[in-house]
N, C-alpha and C positions, 0 to 999 in steps of 0.2 A: 533399401532405398538409399543407404549411405548417410549416416549421421556422424557428426563430429563431437569432440569434447565429451563432457559428462553425459550427453544425451544418449550415448551407447547404453548406459545403465538403465535408463528409462525404457529404451526399446527392448533390451534384454529382459527387463522385468515383464514387459508386455508379452514378449515371445514365450517366456516361461509361463506366464499366465495363460497363454493360449494352449500350451501343452496340458496344463492343469485342467483347462476347460474341456479339452478333448476327453481327458480321463473322466471328468465329471459327467460328460454326456454318455460315455460308455457305461458308467456305473450309475446312471440316472435313477435306477430303481432303489438305490440306497439313500437318495437325498430327497428332501422335501421340496415343494415349490418355493418355500421361503428361502431355502439355501440357494436355489437356482436364481431367484430374483436378486439376491445379494451379490452373486458373482457377476451377473449381467450389469449391475450397477457399477461394479469396479471397472468393467470394460468401458462403459459409457463415460465415466468420470475421467479415466486415464486417457481416453482418446481426446476429450476436450482439453485436458491438461497439456498433452503433447502439442496439439495444434495451436494453443494459445501462448505457449512459452518458447517453442522452438522457432528461431528466426530463419529467414530465407538464407542468410549467409551460412547457416549451420547445416544446410541440406545439400547433399550431392546426389541430385536427381536429374536425369536427362531431360525430362519435360520442363522441370523448373528452370534449368539452365537455358533451355530454348526460349522460354518466356522472357528471361532476362535479356537474352541476345536480341530478341525482336522488339524490345522496348515495352512490353506489356507489364513487366515488373521493373519499377524504377527505384524502389526503396528496399534494399536488401536487409535493412534493419527491422523491417516489419515482421510480425509473426506469420506463421502459415495461415492461421485463422483470419487475421486481418487481410491478407492478400487474397484468400479465397472469397471473403466477403466483399472486398473492393471490386474484384472482377464481376461478381454477381450484381452489385448495385449499379455498376456502370453498364449493365446489359450484356456483358460478355459471358453469357450463360454456359456456352460450350467449353470455353477455356476454364471457367471456374469448376465445372463438373469434371473435366479431364484432370485438372490439378488435384482435386479431392481424391479421384480414383487412384492416381499415381502414388499419392502419399499414403493412403490407407490400405490399399490392397495387400501390401507386403507385411503389414503388422497386425492385421485382424484375421484370426483363423477363418477358414472357409465356412465352417458350420455355424458361425455367428453372423446373423443378419443385422444390418445397420443402415441408417440414413442420416444425412446432414442437411439441415434446413436453415435458410436465411429468411427472416420475416415471413415464415410459413411456406416459403417456396422451396421445393426439393432441389438441392444442388446436386447431390449424388445419392444413389440408393442401391444397396445390394440386397436382393430378395429372391428366394426360390421356395420358401416354405412360410407358413404362418404359425403363430403361436399365441396362446392366451397370455403369455408373459411378455410385457412391453415395458422397457425402462427408458426414462428420459434424463438427459443432462443438458443444462443450458448455460450460455455465456453471453454477456453483452459486449458488443464492439462499438466503441464511441467514435464520433466523427464521421459516421457513414449512415446513409439512409437510402432506401430503395427509391430510385428516380431522381436522386440528387448526386451531382458530381462531387467526389471527395475533394476536388480542387476548387477553390473559390478565391474571391478578391474583395477587398474593402478599400474605400477611397475617402479622402478628405478634400474639401474644396475651400478656397479662400479668395478674397479680393485683394489684389496688390495695389489697387487704386480705384477711383470712381470717376466716371465722366462728369457727374454732378450730383449733389444732394440739395434738397430744399430745406432751408432752416430760417430762423428769425433772429433779428437783433432789435433791441428795445431801448428807447430813451424814456425813462420814467419820471413822472412828476410826483411830488410828495402828497400826503394825505390832504394838506391844505397849503398850497404854495401861493403866497401873496404878501402884501397886496401891491400890485403894480405890474409892469411889463416883465416877462420872464424869459430867461435864456438858459437852455440846456445844451449839452454837447455829448458826442459819442466819438470814440476813436477805435482804430484797429479793425475796421471791416476788412476781410480778406482782399488781397489785391485783385483776385479774379472774381470777386463778387459781382453777380449780375442781378440787380434789384428788379424783381418781377412785380412786386406789389408794395404799396406804401399806404398807410392809413394813420390818421390821428384820432384818438378816442379820449374823451375825458369829460369831467363835469366842470364846465367853464361858466364863470359868473356873468360874462358879458360877451358881446360880439368882439371879434379880434381879427388881426392880420397875422399871417404866418410867413416868416422869412427863413430861408435855408441858406446859410453861408452868405447873408446879406443880400440875397436875391428873393424877390417877392414870389411866394407860392400861391397865395390867394387869401380871400376874406371869408369868414365863417360866422354864422349866426346860430347860437345854441337854442334848442327848443325843448330839451328833455326835462329840465327842471330839477328840483331837489332830489338828492339820492339817486340820480340817474345820469347816464352818460350819453353824449352824442358821439357819432362816429362819421368821419368823412374819408372818402377815397382820395388820396393825394398822389396816386401812382404817376400822374402826369408830371410831377415835380421830381421824379427820380433822377433826372439828368442834373439836378442841382447838388446831388450828393457825391462826394469824392470818396474813393476807396483806396485802401493801401495801409501798410503798417505805419503807425504813428501819425496818420492823417486825421485831423480833428474836424468834425462837422458840427456847426452851431445851428441850433433851431431857436428862433426868437419869436415870441408871441407878444404882440402889442395890442392892448385892449382899447376899446373905444368908449367904455362906460365911465361911471363915477368911480372914485377910489375904492369905495366899499364893494364894488362889483368886480374889481380887478383881481381875480383869484382863480386858481385851478384846484378843485376839490378832488384830486386824484386823476390819473390818466397816463397815457403813453403815446409815443410815436413808434409804430412798428414797421420794420423793413423786412419783407420776405425776399430772400435772395437764393440763388443757386451758386454753388462753389464746388471745386474739386477737392477742397481741403477736407481731410478725414476728420480732424477735430480742431477746434479753435485753440490757438496757442495762448492760453491764459496761465499766468503764474499761479500755481496752486498754493493756497495758504497766504497769499498777499493780495490785497485789494486797495485801490485808491478810489474812494467814493466822492465824486464832486457834488457840491451843493449847487442848487439852482441859482442863477443870477437873478436878482430881484431889484428893479428900479422903481421905487415908490415908497412903500413903508415896509420895513423888515418885519414879516409876520409869517414865519415858517413853522408849520407843524408837520413832522415827517418821522422817518425811522430808518435804521440801517440793519441789515441782516448779517449775523455773524454765524456762518455755517460750520461751526467747530468750536474748539477750545481757544478762547482769546488769550494770546500771549503778549502782544504789544499793541499800542494805539497812539497815534499822533493826530493833533488837530491843527489845521492851518486856516485861519480866518482872514479875509481881506474884505473890508467893509468901510462905509462912511455913515456916520450919524452925528450931526452937529448939535452937541449938547449945550451950546451957548444960547440956542433958541428955546430949549425946554430942558427940564431936569429929570426926565423919565429914564430910569436905568434900562440898559440893554443887556440881555443875558443869553448865555448858551447853556443847555442842560442835556445830560444823558439820563433818561429816566426822570427821577425827581431830584437829581443831584446837579446843582449849578456848578459848572467848572470854569465859568468866565462871567465877569460882570463889568460893565463900563458905564460910568456915571458922568464923565467929564470930557470926553474926547471932542475935538472940534475939527479934526482933519482926518483924511483917510487913514485907516489903521491896518497894519499887517501884524497879525498875532500868531505866534507858534506856541502851542502847549504840548510839551513832549510827554513821552510815556512815563517818565519818572513822576511827573506831577499828576497825570491822569490816574496812574495806578495807585497813588496815595489817596485819591478821592473816591475811586470807584472799586467795586467788588467785581473783578473780572470773571470770577466763577458764576455770578448771577447773570452776567451779560453773555455768557457762552451759549451756543446752540439755540439762539432765539432771535427775536426781533427787538431791538432796543429803540424806544421812542426818543426822538431828539426834538428840541425846541430852541428856536433862535428868534427872539423878539423882545418886546418891551414888557416890563413888569410894572405893576401898580398903575395900570391904565384903565381902571374902572370908570373914570370920568370920561374916557375916550371911547369906551366900548359899551354897547348895550345889546341885550339879547333881543333880536328881531324875530318876531313870529311870522311864519309863512303859512299859517292855517287858514283855510276857508271852510267854514262849517255851516251846514244847514241843519237847524233844530226843527225837526218835524214832529208836531204834537197832535194828539188825538182830541178832537172836539165833538165826539159822538155823545149821544144822550146820557150814557152812563157816567160821564164825567161830571154830571150835575148831582150824582148820588153822594150821600155822606160816606165817609171812609168806613163806617162800621156796618154798612148795609150794601146789598147787591141787588135790590129789588125795586128801586125807584121810590123809596119812602118819601112821602110829602112832596112828590113832583107830579106835574101834569104834562101831557103831550098836547101841544097846541100848535095852531097855524099862525103865522105872522107874516106881515108884509115887510120887505127889506129891499135895499139896493145891493146889487152885486158889487163886491169890493174891487173886482178887477175889470168891471165893465161900467164905465162912467155913466151914471144916470139911469142904468137899466134896472127897472123895478121888477120884482118877482115875489113869489110867495113860497115859503118853506116851512118845514116842521121843525120845532125845537122843543126843548124841555124847559119848563119854568117851575120854580119852586114856590110852594104856598107857605112854607115855614122855614125856620132856620135849623141848621144842623147843630148837634151838641158841640160844645166847645172842645171836647176831647176827640171829636170825629168830624173835622171840617169837610167841606165839599172837596171832591177830588180835583176839580178845576183850580180851586184856590191853592191846594198843595202843589199842583203842577206849575202854577204861576211862580210860587216861591222857589221851587227847584230850578225853573228856567232862569230866574234872575241869578241864582247862585252859579249856574253854568256860565252865564255871561260874565259875571264878575271874575270867576276863576280863569277863564280863557283870556280875558283882557288884562290879566296880570303881566302878560308879555305883550309889548306893543307890536303892532303890525298884523295881529290876527284879526280876522273879520268873521262876523256871524250874520246869517240870514235866517228867516223863519218861514215855515209853511205849515198852516193849521188845516187839517183835513176833516171832512165829515163824509158826505156822499153826494153823488150826482144822479139825476134821473132825466129821462127824456120829457119834453113838454107834453102835458096831457096825461101823464101816467096816473097821477092822483088828482082828479078833478073834484074839487070840493069847495063849497062856499065857506068863507066869503072871498076866496082867491080867484074865482072864475077859472079861466083856462090858461093863464100865464103862470104855469108852475114849472120851475126848473131849479132844482136844488144844486147850486154851485157848480159852474163849469169846471170839469176836471176834478171835481170833488174837493176843491180847495176853498175854504171859508175866507181866510185872510192870509197875507204873506208880507214879508219884508225882505227886500234884497240885501245882499252882502253889505255890511257897514261896519265901521269902527266906532260908531256913535253909541255909547252905552245908554244915554238918556233916551234916544229914539227907540232903542230896543226894549227898554223897560216899560216905556209908555205903551208900546205895542202889546207887550205881554199883558199889561193890566187890562187892556181892552178886550182880551179874548173872551168869547161867549160860547156856550154849549149849544149845539144844534142836534143833528140826527144822523145816524149811519156811521159805519166804520170802513172806509175805503183806504186801507193801509197802503196799497200799491199806488193810490193817487198821491199820497204824501211823498213817497219815495220818488215817483216820477217827477213831481214838481221840484223836489230837491235837486235831482239830476239836471233838470232844465236850467235852473238858476245857476248852478255851478258851471255848466257848459257855456252859458251866455256871459258870465261875469268873472270867471276865474281863468287861469292859464297854467301851462305846464311848469312854470317856475314856482307854483304854490302847491300845497298839499290839501286836497279836498276830502271832506268827510261828511257823512250824513248820520245824525243821531235821531233814531225813531223811537217814540214812546206811544204805547197804547194801554188802555185798561180793559180791553175787550178782545173780541175775536173778529177777524176780517170777515165782512159779509157782502163785499161787492168786488166784482172783477174789473179788470182794466183791459180795454182793447189793445193797448200797446204791447201787452205781454203775450197775446195770441194763445194758442193751445199749449198747455204745459202738462208735464207728467205729475206724479205724486212727489212733490219736492219737499213737503214737510213731514212725510212719513205717517200720515193719518189713514192711509189706505185708499184715499180717493184722489182722482186726478183732475186737473184743470178746474180747481175751485178757487174761491177768493183767497184762501190761505196760500195756495200754490202761486197765484199771481203776485202776492206780497213777497214771497221768497224769490220769484223770478225777477221782480223789479229790483230787489237788492242785489242779485247776481248781475243784473245788467249794469248797475252802478259800479260794482266792483270790477267789472270788465273794462270800465273806463278809468281804472286805477283810483277810484274813490274808495274810502273805507266806510263800512256801515257798522254802526254801533246800535244795539237795541236794548230797550228797557221794557220789561213787563211789569205793569203797575196795578196792584190790587188783585183780589181773588178772581176777577173775571177775565184776566189776561190769559190767552192761550199761548203758553210758553213754547210749545213745540214749533210754532211758526217763528217766533222771535229768535229762538236758538238757531234755526236754519237760516235766518236772514243775516246774522252777523258774519262778515267775511272781509277778506283782504286786510287782516290785522285788527279788525274790529272785534269787540267783545259783547257778550250778553250779560245783562244785569237784571235781577229780580228785586222789586221794591214793594213793600207792603204798607208803608206809612210815610208820613212826611219826612222823618229823619232818614230813613233808608233811601227814599227817592232823592233827597238832596245829596246824600252820600254818593249815590250812583252817578248823578249828574256831575258832581264835583270830581269824582274819580276819572270819568271820561274826559272832562275838560282838561285835567292835569296830564292825562296820558297823551292827549293830542298836543297840548302845549309843549310838553317836554320833547315829544317826537318831532316837532316842527321848529324848534328854536334854531335860529341861525347864530351859533354860539362862538365861532372862531373869527368873526369878522370885526375889524376895527372900524367903527363909524366915525368919520372925521367931521368935525364941526368947526367952522372958523379957522383960526390959525393956531390951533392947539398943538399941532405937531407938524414938523417940516419933513421934507423928503429925506429918505435914508436909502441905502443901497448895499446889497451883497454882490460882490464881484464873482463871476463864475469860475474863477481859479481857486476858490475856497474848497477845501476837501477834508475828508477824514480818511486816514490811512490805518489799516488794520493788518496785523499778522496773526494767523491762527493755525491751529492743527486741524485739518479738515476731518469730517466724520466719514468721508468716503475715500476709497483708494484712488491713487493717481490713474491716469488713463493707461490701459494695458494694450499690448500689441494686438492688432486686429480689431480694435474697437473704433466705432464712428460715433461722433457726438451729433445730437440734433436737439434743437430747442422747439418745443411744441406748446400749444395753448389749447385748453379744453373749451368746450362750448360754454356760453354764459349760463350761470345757475338761475333758475326761475324765481327764487326767493331766498330766504335766509338759509335754506338747506338745498343741497344739490348733490349730484353724483356724476362720476365719469369712469370710463373703462381704461385700464392700463394693461397692455399686452405683456405676456410673459417673456417676450423677446426683448424687452427694454429693461435697463437698470437705471433707475432715477438717481441722479447724483446731486441735483440742486433743484429746489422748487419753492415757489411763493404763491400765496393766494392774493389776488387783488381785492381791495375793499374800497368801494366808493362810499365813504362816510360823509362826504361833503363837509358842511360846517360842524359836524358832530365828530365823534371819535370811534375808531376801530376798537371795539371792546374785547372781542373774543373770536378766536379761530380754532375750530376743532376738526380733526380728520380721523375718521374711523374710531371715534370715541376717545381719541387721545388729544389733549389740549396742546396746541402748537403755540398759541399766543393768548395772553390774558393781561390786558392793560392794568388791571387792578393790582397785579404783582408789583408795579412800579409806583403806586400811590393811589390814594382815594380821591384827591382833588384833580379831576381830569383837566381843568382849565390850565394847569401849570405843566401838563405833560404833552409830549409830541403825539402825533396822529399818523401812524404808518399807513401808507397806501399798499405796500407789499409786506405780507406777513410770512416769515420763513416757516416752512414745513419740513421737518426732519425726514430724510429719505427712508428711514426705517418705519415711518408711519404708514407707508403705502403697502398695499397688497396687490397681487395679481388678480385682475378681474375688476369688479365694481368697487369703487371707493366712494365714501360718503363724506360730505363736508358741511360744516355749519359756520356761518360768518354773521356776527352780530355787531351792530353799531349802538352807541349810547352817548349820553351827555354826562351821566354819573352812574355809579354802581346801582344796579337793580332798576334802572330806568332806561330800558332799551328803546331805541328808535327803530323806525322801519328799516328794512334792508333793501339794498339796491338789487335790481334784477340784471345788472351788468357785471356782476362779479364773476371771476373765472380763476383757473389755475394755470400758471405759466411754469414750465419745468424743462430742465435739461436732462437728457437721458443718453445712455450709451447703448449702442447696438453692436452685436457681434458680427463681424464681417467674415467669419470663418466657421466651419463646422468640423468636428473631429471625425476620426474614422468611425464608420457605422457598422452595420451588420455585415458579416461575410456573405457575399452573394455569388451566384453561379457564373455571371458573365461580367466582362469589362469591355463592352463594345463602344458605347457612346451614342450621341444623338444630336440632331439639329433642333435647338430649342428656340421657340418663339416666346418672347418675354415682354410683358407690358410693365411700364413704370408709372409711379404715382403722378409724375409731372405731365403725363399725357403722351410721353414718347414710348417707343417700342424698339426691339432689336431682335435679329435672328443670330443666334450664337452657336457655333460648333463646339461641342464639349465631348471629348477633349479637342483642343485646337488642332486642326488638321483632319478631323473626322470627315470622311468622304462618303459615308453610307447614306442610305435614303430613309432611315428611321427618323421620325419627327416626334417631338415632345412639346408641351406648351405649359406656360404659367401665365394665365390671363384672367381677366374678370369674368369671362364666360366659360373657360375650360382650363382644367389642370389635369394633364395626362403625362405619364412617363412609364418606363419599364421598371417595375418594382424589383426585378431580379438582376438588374444591371447596376454595378457598383458606381459607375460614373453618373448614371441617371439619379440614383438614390442620393448621392452627395449633392448634386446640383439642386434637386428638389428641396433638400433640407436647408441649403443655403438660401434659396429664394423664399421659402416659407418663413425663415427667421427674419427676413428683411421686409416682410409684409405685416406691418404692425396692426393694421385694422382688418386683416383677413378678407380683403376685397379682391384678391387675386392679382394685385399690383405691388411691386416692390417699391419701397420708399426711395431708394437710391437708384440713379441711372448709371449704368456702366456698359462697357463694350468688351469686345473679344479680348483685347490686350490686357484687360483688368483681371482676368480670371486665372488663378493659379490652382494647381491640384497635385496631389500625390496619390498613388495607387500601390497597394501592397497585395501581392498574390500569395495565397496561403493554401497549403496542401495538407490534408489529413490532420487537421487541427482537432485535438480532443474536444468533443462536445460541439463541434461546428454543426454537425447534423446528428440525428439519431437520439439516443443510442439504438443500434440495431440488434435484435435478438437472434442469436445463433443457437441451434438445438441439435443434439445428437440423440437418436433413438436406437436402441438395441433390442433384439429379440432372437428367439430360436424356434 
C-alpha cells in the first residue's frame, strides 16, 4: 500500500507475522487452540494499532489519493481509522468500505478472516470460512457519531442596543415627614424617557393638593387610615414632568388639615417610563440624598441607606427656626448620636458639617451596609407632644346564666331559673318577658360571682386603654334571642322575646370613663350564650361609628359554650375543629372571621372551667390573641394585657400636637442634603448588562414572599415600611436581619424612622424569597404591620449569551417575538436570512430548531430576558439591535460520540 517513515517497520512486522501465521496454520496440529487465539489477538490488535496511528499523509495509496483529490478527505492529519469512521457516520458507506479494503487487503494474509465495524455496522468484511475461534479488538473514536455530521457550529448572540425598556423612578418620603407642607425633588430622568404611568402612594394624615413644578396636578382625600397607604393614578399629570440630564422636578404637597394632621407616614411618587438607555448613569459609590422640604414644624423621622462600606459623609442643612419665640432646641442625629444642636438662632441658617467632624462623632463601621435612622426635629417637647390613641374597641361580654355562678362552682349552686318582666334596652317602652338567673344566697368571699369578677376586669380594661387619650370603648352584652311564642308560660303570656339580636345591653363608642363604668355596674345575668350575637353587634357598632383612620378591635369574653346560631353567618363548615359543621360554635368562629375580614382584630378570653376554649382559640384573628382566665386576678391580667397591647399598637407617637402659641413655624429648605461616599458591595456595571428597577407585589401582612428570576442579579434593594406614627423596628429577609432599630438605641422616640430599609444583595436567592417587616413603638411592643409594604429593587440583566452547544446547522430563522410592553416584532436572525423557516417566542408559543446554532443562541437570549417566564421579553428591540458571532467547528474531540470501532479476526 506504500507507507512512509517508521511505519515501514510496523508493516514489515505485520508481513512477517503473516508468514509466521501461515506456518502456524500448516503446523496447526502441533499447537493448541489457546496458542491459535493468542496469535489472532496479535493480528487484531496490530490492525487496530496501525489504523489508529497512521495518518492519511503517511499513506501512498491510489484510492486514498483519489478521495483527497475529490474532496472526500479534507484533513490529511487524521488517522486512517478516523477517516474511515468519518465516511461511515456521514453515510458514505461505499467509500468507507472501499477505503478499508484498500488499506487492509495488502497487509492481512489471505487465510485470516476479519471484519471492521463502526457502531455495530459492518464497514468491511473478508470471509470465506468459519471458525470457532473469534478474537475482538476495539477502539473509540471521539468527535463522531452515527447520524451526526462531524462538522458543526456554535453561536453567541447579544444586543447592541434596545428600542426601549420599561423601568421606574421614585421620589420617596421618609417614615414620618412632617409637620406641614412637603416638597421633594428628582433629577436625571433620561432625556428620552417616555413616562407611561405615574402614581402617588402613601400614608397621608390629611387631604392635600399636589403640584408638579408649581403646576396643579389635583386634590386627594386619603381613606386608608393608620398603618395603611392610599394610592392614586396621576398619569394624566405626566406632561408636567421634565426629562433630561440635571433637570430637577419638584413635587409639592399642600395639606388642608390641622397642623397635627399635616404629615406623610411613608410613601412615594413612582414614574414608570420607557427608555433606550441600557443602564442609568449613576455615579457608583457617591450619593447626594436630599432631605424633604417642610414648611410648618420641623418634625422629620427618616433614614438613609448606605449600600457598602462608608468612607466619607457630609451634611448640609438649610433651615429656619426662630428661637426668639421659644427655647426648644432643634437637633439632627444619625442613629442615637446628635451631630448638630441649635438653641438660639433667629434667622435662616446654612450649616455644613464636614466629614472630619462627622467621622469624629460616628462609627462609620457600624453605619456601613445598613439603613441609618436620621432625626431632624425638636427635643424636650414633651409639653408639646402627647400620645394620641386611635383605638376603637368593642368590649363584648357574656351575660348568660352561668355568669351568676360562684367562681368555685359550675352547677348553679344557690341559683334559680325564673321568668321576669322587663323592657327591651334598645326598644323604647317595649315590654317583654325573659328568663334569667337569680341568686337565693351569697357566694363565699373567696369565690365571688363570675359577673362581679367580669365587672372588675372590664373596669380595669377601661382604665388601661384610657391611659392614652383619644381611645374609645363601646360595650355589647349578649345572652340569647328567641322568636315570639317559643316559650309560652305564665305569668308572661304570649309576649315572649328574649333580646333582639341576642344583645341585653350596649353602650356606643365613647371616651367617657364614668359613663362606661356606670354601665358596667348595671350589667345583670340572663340566659343563653349567643357568642356570634355579641361579635355581630360589635361589628355593627364599629361600622357605624368608626372609620378607616382608626383601628377597630373586638374583645370577646365567655364563661361557657356557644349554644345559639346566627342567621347572619349562614351555613358554615367545621371551623372550630370539634368534628361538627354549622353549629353555634362554628357561627361564633365565622362571626369573628367576618370581623377580621373588615380589618378589625378579634381578641378572646375563655373565663372559668365552663368555657369551650376550642371555639375561643379559633376566633382570635388579625393580630388578636386568645387568653384563658380561671379567677379574678387572671381575668384582670388578661383584660389589662389586651388593653395595653391595643393601646401601644394604636398610639400616634410621632405627631407634635400644637396648642396655643407654644411653637412657631419652622422650615427645612429642600436644598438640604446628606452626601456619602462608600465602597459598594456589588460590582460596577459590566459590558452587556441592562439595568431595571422593579417592585414586588404588596405583602399581605408582616410576612410576605416574592420570586426572583435567575436571569437577574440584584445590585440594590430596599423594603418599604409603612410604620405611620410608629417606628420601623425590624426587617428580615430569608432569615437574615437587614435592619434592626434597637441596634441604634432603646428609646425609639429619639431615633429616626426609615421608610426604606436597605437589604443586602447577598441576602437574596434565586426563586422564592421570604421577608418579615415589623413596626413598633418600643422594644418588644410590636404594632400591627401594614398590608402595603413591598420590595423595590434594581437588578442587572444580561443582554448577551455566550457560545452554546456545537450543533449541526447554522441556517437561521424568521422569529416572531412578543415584548412585555405589549409590542411585538418579526426579526430575521441572522440579519439577511431569506429562508422560510419560522420560529416564535410568545406568550402562547415557543418554538425553534434545536439543532440550529443561530436558533439556539436566539432562544437563549430571549429566555434570559423573560424574567417572569411568560413568553415575553422585558426589553423591546428591533432588527438593528441584534449582534451575533458564529464559529464553525470540525472534528472537535468529544463533540459527538465517542464512536466504537471494532476489529474481529478468525480462521
